C-alpha positions as CSV (number, residue, x, y, z in Angstrom):
1,M,95.9,84.2,-80.4
2,N,98.0,86.6,-82.4
3,K,101.3,85.2,-83.6
4,N,102.8,88.7,-84.0
5,L,102.0,89.5,-80.4
6,I,103.6,86.2,-79.3
7,E,106.8,87.1,-81.2
8,E,106.8,90.5,-79.5
9,V,106.5,88.9,-76.1
10,R,109.3,86.4,-77.0
11,N,111.5,89.3,-78.0
12,A,110.9,90.9,-74.6
13,L,111.9,87.7,-72.9
14,N,115.0,87.4,-75.1
15,R,116.0,90.9,-74.0
16,W,115.5,89.8,-70.4
17,L,117.6,86.6,-71.0
18,K,120.4,88.7,-72.5
19,A,120.4,91.3,-69.7
20,F,120.4,88.5,-67.1
21,N,123.2,86.5,-68.9
22,D,125.2,89.7,-69.2
23,N,124.6,90.3,-65.4
24,D,123.5,93.8,-66.4
25,I,121.3,94.9,-63.6
26,E,120.2,98.2,-65.1
27,A,119.3,96.6,-68.5
28,L,117.4,93.9,-66.6
29,M,115.5,96.3,-64.4
30,A,114.5,98.3,-67.5
31,I,112.4,95.3,-68.6
32,Y,110.4,95.2,-65.4
33,D,107.1,97.0,-65.0
34,P,107.0,99.2,-61.8
35,E,104.2,96.9,-60.5
36,I,106.3,93.7,-60.9
37,V,105.4,90.8,-58.6
38,Y,108.2,88.2,-58.4
39,A,107.3,85.0,-56.7
40,N,110.5,82.9,-56.5
41,S,109.9,79.5,-54.8
42,A,113.0,80.0,-52.6
43,K,112.3,83.3,-51.0
44,P,109.4,85.7,-49.9
45,I,107.5,87.5,-52.6
46,E,109.1,90.7,-54.0
47,I,106.9,93.5,-55.2
48,G,108.2,96.5,-57.1
49,I,111.5,97.1,-58.9
50,P,113.5,98.1,-55.8
51,A,112.8,94.8,-54.1
52,V,113.4,92.8,-57.3
53,K,116.6,94.7,-58.0
54,A,118.0,94.0,-54.5
55,G,117.4,90.2,-55.0
56,F,119.1,90.2,-58.4
57,I,122.1,92.1,-57.1
58,N,122.6,89.3,-54.6
59,S,122.0,86.6,-57.2
60,F,124.6,88.2,-59.6
61,A,127.4,87.3,-57.1
62,I,127.6,83.9,-58.8
63,K,127.8,85.4,-62.3
64,P,124.8,83.3,-63.4
65,K,123.8,82.2,-66.8
66,V,120.2,81.1,-67.5
67,F,118.9,78.8,-70.2
68,F,115.2,78.7,-71.1
69,K,113.1,76.1,-72.9
70,E,109.7,77.4,-73.9
71,E,106.7,75.1,-73.3
72,Q,103.8,77.5,-73.9
73,A,103.1,81.0,-75.2
74,I,99.9,83.0,-75.3
75,A,99.4,86.6,-76.2
76,V,96.3,88.8,-76.5
77,D,95.9,92.5,-76.7
78,G,98.2,94.0,-74.1
79,L,99.2,90.8,-72.3
80,G,101.6,88.0,-73.0
81,Y,102.3,84.8,-71.1
82,L,105.3,82.5,-71.5
83,A,105.9,79.3,-69.6
84,G,108.8,76.9,-69.7
85,Q,111.8,75.2,-68.1
86,F,114.9,77.0,-66.9
87,R,118.4,76.1,-65.8
88,V,120.6,78.6,-63.9
89,A,124.3,77.9,-63.5
90,G,127.0,80.0,-61.9
91,T,130.2,79.9,-59.8
92,H,130.2,80.3,-56.0
93,P,132.3,83.5,-55.4
94,E,134.1,82.1,-52.3
95,D,135.2,78.6,-53.3
96,G,134.7,78.5,-57.1
97,S,132.3,75.5,-56.9
98,N,129.5,75.2,-59.5
99,V,126.1,76.2,-58.3
100,G,122.7,76.3,-60.0
101,E,119.2,75.1,-60.1
102,V,116.5,74.0,-62.5
103,G,112.8,74.7,-62.5
104,R,109.8,75.9,-64.3
105,V,108.8,79.5,-64.8
106,V,105.8,81.5,-65.8
107,V,106.2,85.1,-66.9
108,I,103.6,87.6,-67.8
109,F,104.4,90.7,-69.8
110,R,102.1,93.8,-70.2
111,K,102.3,96.3,-73.0
112,N,102.5,99.8,-71.5
113,D,101.2,103.1,-73.0
114,A,104.5,103.6,-74.8
115,G,104.1,100.3,-76.6
116,E,106.9,98.5,-74.6
117,W,106.4,95.0,-73.2
118,K,107.3,95.1,-69.5
119,L,107.5,92.1,-67.2
120,V,104.7,92.4,-64.6
121,F,104.6,88.9,-63.1
122,D,107.4,86.3,-62.7
123,M,106.9,83.0,-60.8
124,D,109.0,79.9,-60.6
125,N,109.1,76.5,-58.9
126,R,111.3,73.5,-58.7
127,P,109.3,70.4,-59.9
128,P,110.9,67.0,-60.3
129,D,110.1,66.7,-64.0
130,V,112.3,69.5,-65.4
131,T,114.7,68.0,-68.0
132,I,117.0,70.8,-69.1
């Protein structure tokens, strides 16, 4: 396991977190690999940037903010894996009520030929043991 590679993958995730928390759809999509597979526990699988983008456009209606607590990080040549807990919070656009969810997420980044870490797999679930 290479600590420098793990830091590179963490930096890629931090860029994702910033883009998401800024609700910046274009910056967010720039982090995704064209072959992204997004398996959200609350909806059908999404494959490819256009499908993922459409889902996030809908999600951004609540002006969400996400918080992430890392539980595991692994990186080897060209692939990086991060797992942890998340909490998403936002405001319902119609009535102003607080909305959100907590869960656990696994993301896999792949280094492309240009040397950029791109998100290629994203899967989350909603287990009862999440504490954040």
